C-alpha positions in Angstrom: 135.2 106.4 93.2 132.2 104.5 93.6 131.0 107.8 96.1 132.1 110.0 93.5 130.2 108.6 90.7 126.8 108.2 93.4 127.6 112.1 94.2 128.2 113.1 90.0 125.0 111.8 89.5 122.7 113.0 91.8 124.3 115.5 93.7 124.1 119.6 93.7 127.2 120.4 95.7 129.9 118.9 96.7 132.8 119.5 99.3 136.4 118.1 100.3 138.9 118.5 103.0 142.9 119.5 101.7 145.4 121.8 101.2 145.7 122.9 97.5 147.8 119.8 96.5 145.6 117.4 98.3 142.8 118.9 97.5 143.3 119.4 93.6 143.8 115.4 93.5 140.3 115.2 94.6 138.9 117.8 92.4 140.4 116.0 89.8 138.9 112.6 91.1 135.6 114.3 91.3 135.7 115.7 87.1 136.9 112.3 86.5 133.7 110.8 88.4 131.6 113.4 86.2 132.6 112.4 83.2 132.5 108.9 83.7 128.6 109.7 84.0 128.4 112.0 81.9 127.4 115.2 83.9 129.1 118.8 83.4 130.9 119.4 86.3 130.5 122.8 86.0 126.6 122.0 86.4 127.9 121.3 90.2 129.1 123.9 93.4 132.3 122.7 94.1 133.6 123.5 97.7 136.9 123.2 100.2 137.7 123.5 103.5 141.4 123.5 105.4 142.6 124.4 108.3 143.4 127.8 108.2 146.7 129.1 111.3 147.2 132.5 110.5 151.5 133.2 110.9 151.5 129.4 112.4 154.8 127.2 113.1 154.9 126.3 109.7 157.5 123.7 110.8 154.8 122.6 113.6 152.0 122.3 111.0 154.1 120.7 108.2 154.8 117.9 110.5 151.5 117.0 112.0 149.4 114.5 110.6 147.2 117.3 109.1 149.5 118.6 107.0 148.0 118.1 103.8 144.4 119.2 105.0 146.0 122.7 107.0 146.9 126.2 105.3 149.6 128.0 107.8 151.6 131.5 107.1 151.7 134.6 106.2 148.6 136.9 104.5 150.8 136.4 101.4 151.1 132.9 101.6 147.6 131.9 102.5 146.4 134.6 99.1 148.6 131.8 97.5 146.9 128.8 98.7 143.6 130.4 98.2 144.7 131.0 94.4 145.4 127.5 93.8 141.9 126.8 94.9 140.5 129.1 92.2 143.0 128.1 89.6 141.8 124.4 90.2 138.0 124.9 90.0 136.7 125.4 93.0 133.7 127.5 93.7 133.9 128.2 97.4 136.6 128.0 99.9 135.3 127.6 103.7 136.9 129.0 106.6 136.5 126.6 110.0 137.1 128.7 113.0 138.3 126.7 115.4 142.0 126.7 114.4 142.0 130.8 114.2 142.1 131.3 118.0 141.6 130.0 121.2 138.8 132.6 122.4 135.7 133.8 120.1 137.4 137.3 120.4 140.6 136.1 118.7 138.4 134.2 116.1 136.4 136.9 115.1 140.1 139.0 114.8 141.1 136.3 112.7 138.0 137.0 110.4 138.7 140.5 110.1 142.1 139.6 108.6 140.3 137.5 106.1 137.8 140.2 105.4 140.7 143.2 105.7 143.7 141.8 104.1 143.3 138.4 102.6 140.2 138.4 100.6 140.4 141.8 98.7 143.3 140.1 97.0 141.9 137.4 95.9 138.5 138.5 94.4 
């Protein structure tokens, strides 16, 4: 809570990690910190990142210690998660590439899938 208040007071941007449920909890805490120090949260750029697993093993990821920081599934499940972030109030979603494939080619293919099949359904 102390660091969130400092961030609310002095930063122009705030980022957190988490799947939609965890990210929403963290976003609410940041909003509360902004309210405490009389700063309009809308004056801050907020972003969130998670580990994305396109068509991954849902059960395996759900059982992992990183489940609350991961989004796994079909295009529709990814689109739903991105919509939840938007509904929470995040301005930006960051998609790191380290879970998108073991090779540069696989990661580029995954980003192409985001660009062509997922993002148009969110924007």
